[in-house]
N, C-alpha and C positions, 0 to 999 in steps of 0.2 A: 852622033852615037857614041856612048861611053865605052871606052876600052877597058882592058883588065887593069886592076889596081896594082901598081908597081911599088913595092916597099923598098925603102932605102936599107942598106946593110945594117945600119945601127938600130933599125926598128925591130921589135920582137913581139910576138903574140904571147900575152900572159895567160897561162892556162889556169882557169878558176875551178876549184872543187867546191862541192856543196856539203856542208855539215848540218846537223839537226839543230843545235842550240848553242848560242853564245850567251853566257852570263858575264856581264862586263862591269868592271870598275868597283868591285866589292871592297869594303873596308877591311874585312877579314875573310880568309878562307881557311877553315879548320880541316887539315888533311887527316888528322889523328896519327897516322904513321906514313912513312914514305919509302920504306925499304922492303915492302911486301912481307912484313911480319905476319905470322899466323895468329899470334896472340901477344898481348903485353902483360907482363907480370911485375910485381914489386914496384921498385922505384920508377920503372918505365911508365907505369900507369899515371904518374903525376906529371908527365911531360909530353902531352900530345903535341904533334907538330902543327904549328899555326903560322900561316903567312899573313903579315900585316901590311897595310898600305903604307908606303914610304911618304914622308913629308914632301909635298910638292908633286907627287905622282897622281895619276888618274885612278889608282886602285889596282886590284888584281882581277884577272878574268879567267874564265873556265870554258873550255870547249867540249861539247859532247857530240860525238859523230853520228853519222846516219845509221850506224849499227848499234847505237845506244850505249857505246863505251866512251869513257873519258879519253880525249885525245891530247889535251894540253892544259897546263895551268901556268899563268904568268902574265906578262904585260899584254894589253889589248893590241898594241901595234904589232907585236911579234906574232900573236896568235891569229890575227885577222888577215895577214898578208896573203893575197891570192885565194881567199876563201869567201864564199857566200854562205849565209845562214838562213835556214827556214824560219827561225825565230830568234830574236834578240831580247834579253831581259836586262834592264838597267838596274844594277844592284848598288848604286852609289850610296854610301853611308850605311850599307847593310852588311850582313855576314852570311856566309855559306858554310854549312856543315854537312857531314854525311847523313843520309837517311838513317833513321833509328832502327834498331833491330830488337824485336821483342822475343826473348829466348824461351818463353814458357806461357802457353795459353790453352784454355779449354773452351773454344768458342762455339762448338756445335752442341746445342741442347734445347730442350723445350721445358717450359714450366719454371718460372722464376721462383726464388726462395726468399722473397722480401719478408715473408712472415717469420722466417727464422732469425732475422736480424734483431728483433726485439728480445728473443730468447737469449741470444749471445750478449746483448747489452745488459740483460738481467743476471748474467754470470754463467750461463750454460756453456760448457766446453764443446769443442768440435766433436769429440767422441760421444758426449752426452746427446747431442742432436742426432748423430749418426745412429746410436743405439735405439733411439726413440722412433726410428723409421724415417728420419729426415735426412738431410745431407745428400750424399751421392745417390743413395737408393731412391730418394724422392725424385731426383732428376732422371734416374734410369727409367722409372715407371712412365714418366711423361715423354721421354725421348723415344722409348720403344713404341709408343702409340702414334707419334708424329710421322708424317709422310716426308719423303725426301724433299718434296716441293716446299713444305712448311719449314723444314730445317734449313734449306738453302736460302729462303727469304730472310730468315733471322740472321743467318751467318753473314750474308752480304751487307746487311745494315751494320753489324758489328765490325766487320773488316773495313768498311768505308769509314766508320768512326775512328778506327785505329789509324787509317791512312791520313785523315784530317789532323790527327795528333802527331803526325810526323813519322809513323812507322812504315817502312817500305819493305821489310822482310819480317815475317812472323812465323813462329812455330805453332802449329795447330794439332791438337790431340783429339783422338776419339776417346772412348772411355766411359761413356754413359749408355752403353749398350749391354756390356758384360755377357753377350752371347754372340754367336757368329753372325746371325742375320743383322742385328742392329749395329754391331761394330762395322760391318761392311757397308751398311747404309750410311753411317757417319763418314767413313773414309771416302765413299763415292761423292758425298756432298763436298768434302774438302777438295777432292780431285776436280770437281766442276768449278769451284772457286779458283783453283790453281790455273785452270785452263782459260777462264773467262775474265778474271779480275786483274787490275793493274798491280796490286800488291803481290809480292813474291811469298810463297808458302813453303815451309818445310813440314812434311806430313808425318805424324807420329801415331803408331798403333799402340793404344793404351788399354787393351782388353783386360789387363791385370790392375785395374784402378781400384777395385773394391771386390768384396766377396758377395756374390748374388745371394739373396735371402734363402734360396733353396739348395745352397751348396756349402761345402766346407772349404777351407783354404786349400786343402790338398786336392779336392776334386776340381776346384776352380783353376788351380795350377795346371792340372792335366788337360782341362778343357782349352785353355789358352794354347798350350803346346801341341796338343794332338788334334784339335778341331779348328780353332780360330786361325792360328797362324798358317797352317797348310792351305786353307781356303783363300786366305789373303795372298799367299805366294802364287797360287794358280792365277789369280786375277792380275798380279804383277807380271807374270810370265806372258800373259795374253796381251799385255800393254793396256789393260783397262784401269789399272791403279798404279800410281807412283807413291810408294811409301818409303820414307827415309830413315825413320828411327823406331825403336821399340822402348816402351816405358813400363815400369811396374812400381806400385806403391809399396815400398819396403818399409813396413811399419808394424808396430805391435797391434795385434788384433786384425791385421790384414794379411800381407804376405811376409813370412819370416825370411831370414837371410838366405837359407838354403833354397827355399821356393823361388825367391827372387833370382838367385844365381842360375837356377835351371831355366827360368823364363828368359833371362838375358842371354844365356848360352844359346838357347834355341833361336833367339832373334839374330844373334851374331852369325850363326850358321845359315840363316836365311838372307844374309847380306845387309842387315840393318845396323845402323849405328846405335850405340847404347846411350840412352838419355833418360834418366829415371829419377823418381822421387826418393829421397832418403834422409834419414836422421831428422825428421821434422818435429815429431811430437815426443819421441823417445830415442835415446841413443841405441842404434841398431847395428852399428859398425857398417853402415851402408857406404860411407866414404871409403873405408878400407876395401870393401868389395869393389867399388868403382875403380880404385887404384889397381887392385888385383887383375880386374878384367880389362884394364885400360879403356874404361868408358870414356866416351866423348864428353859427357857432361853428367853431373848429378845436381839435382835441384833441392831447394829448401835449406837443409843443413843447419837448422837452428841448434841441433844437438850434436854437432860434429865433435869428434875427439881430436886431441893432438896427433894421435897416430893416424887418424883419418886425413888430417891436413897434410901430413908428411906423405902418405900414400898418394893422394891426389896430385900434390906438387911434383912428385917423382914421375908419375904417369902422364902428367900434362893434362889431366882431366879438368874441365872447366866447371867451376862452382857457379851455378845459376841461382842468384839470390833474389828473393821475392819479397820486397819490403811491405807490400800491401797485406800479405798473409799474416805476418806477425802483428801488424797494425790492427787489422780487423779482428783477429782471434785473440789479441792481447797476449801473444806468446812472447817469450824472451827473444831478443833479437839474435840472429846468427853472429858469431864472432868474426865479422868481416875484417876488422883491422888486423887481427891476428892471422887470418888467412892470407891477406896481402903480404904481411911481413914474412910469412913462411913460404912465399913464392907460389901460392895457389892462384891460377888465373881466375879472376872474378868477373862474372857477367851479371846482367840484370834482366828480369822479366816481369811482366805485369801480373802473371797468374790469373789473367781474366777468366772468370768462371762464375757460376751462380752464387758462390760464397764470397767472392772478392771481385765485385763488378767494377773493374777499372780498365779503361782502354788507353789511358794516357801514359806513355813512357816519360814525358817531361815531369809528370807528377811522381812517378816511380823514382826518377832521378832525384827529385827534391826530397822525398822520404828517405832515400838512401843517404843523402848528405846529412839530414837533420837527425834521423834516428839511428843510423848505422855508422855515423861519423866518417863517411867517405868524403873526400874533397870533391869539388865540382869536376875537376879534371879526371879523377878516378871514375866518377859516375858517367862521364861522357865516354871514356874508354870502355867501360862495362856495358854501355848501351849501344855500342857500335862494333868495333873490331872484335872484342871478346865475346859478345853475344853472337856475332856471326861465326866465330870459331866454334862455339858450342854446337852449332848446326852444320859444321864442316863447310862453311860458306865464306870464310875470310879471304879466300883467293879472288872472290868476285864482289863481295859486299863489305861494308863496315868501315871503309876509309875512302878518301878522295885521292886516288892514284891513277896514273895513266894505265889504261888497259882494263880497269875495273868498270862495273856497271855505273852508268851516269845517274845514280840515285842520290839526290841532294835535297836539302831544305834551304830556302832563302828566308832568313829571319829579318824582320823589320826592327832591327836593333843594331847599335854600333859594336856590340860585343856578344859573343855566343853565350856567355854566362847568364844573360837575361832569361834564357829558356829554362834554367833551373831556378834562378832567383825569383822570378815573377811567378809565384805559385798559382797554378791553375789558370794562367793567362795565355796559354799557348794558342788559343783561338785567335787572339789579336797578333801575337808575335810571329806565327808561321804564315808568311805571305804566299809562298809557293811550296808545294811538294812536287819534286821532279822525279819521274820514274823512267830510267833509261832514256833520258832526254826529252820525254814528253811531260806536259803539265798534267799531273794526276789530280791536283787540287790547287785552286787559287782562292785566296781570301776574298770575301765580298767586301769591297771597300766602301759600299754605300751604307753599311750598317752604322 
């Protein structure tokens, strides 16, 4: 009969803990930043923090814990001592970067606008199409008729497409309802995606996206403030909706500067962050307004003034630049180099919508480099930590730092720059999209 096990004094029991994921032996891990910076500006945008494999070493490893947060970055031997892992991914010869952040999208709508593309190619301007009954108003008509089920089905396809392109956090706007019923319908669809999908979402109420055909700009302003916003607030208070931001299209022929201020003031009082369209087609002094109101972000800014740059830099407002819009509409490009020099924090977004159908942040980064003369380092910062800051999420997203969400991409390339350099080849380059330590997407290697 066996007796009890007697351990010698020198023997000890090693307590093992279990973590979710080990990514081991990468050639590069791009942290972007490592001092919990909210945002990077100016010269700091050119120097993202990158860990490189030392000659003769096995590479660099990353641990994501059972809670989905990053637990450690360093040598495999150090990180794995006394730890079991639910999953191990060998990243030998590959690189790891933060999940990309798309700072500006309009992904909930029905009725595509492919027929308008030929008009634009023939020289029709954005406002020409808009005045002819196309553009936003065309999409509004179809979105009002669509059911929540139909809108959700198309939204999930689009968000999954973005996820496969490396986006792990995306801003999603309403704005194709322009009345209380449809705006709430769109926000409910966004909320369902937020609850059910792997991708993280920042939700934006954009009821002031355009002027309904049966209203004036002034009556539409009152409708947003007096009718739409209070009903949305009620649903937020009941816990049925989570809405993060408010948007307005501050533009000639849409909402003027004073109407925009009133809408944004109302949103701020409702507890929403200010994240709005400005200075896209005409100089509206929207950037100055953003600085005055200490807006979290202002998008487009093709027509930003020097005074607007100064105001945004002083306020810390993030400029969300949308290279696809200027490309598709043949607009002049926003003066990004000057913005960076003036200390404006610059982020990137795809502006995914029926007018600019682009889900790919790697392609947006490429366009930013070629057309806007950003460096690849600046584009990476703009598509990670700065885009996260535009959504008030840079404490949890946008860089690989201990304590942040374990949202990373594993690239089948020896250097991260290939993601920008290899135009439209992200489908081959992105081997894994990891969301809080879980595999949200894995490339099909049989293709």
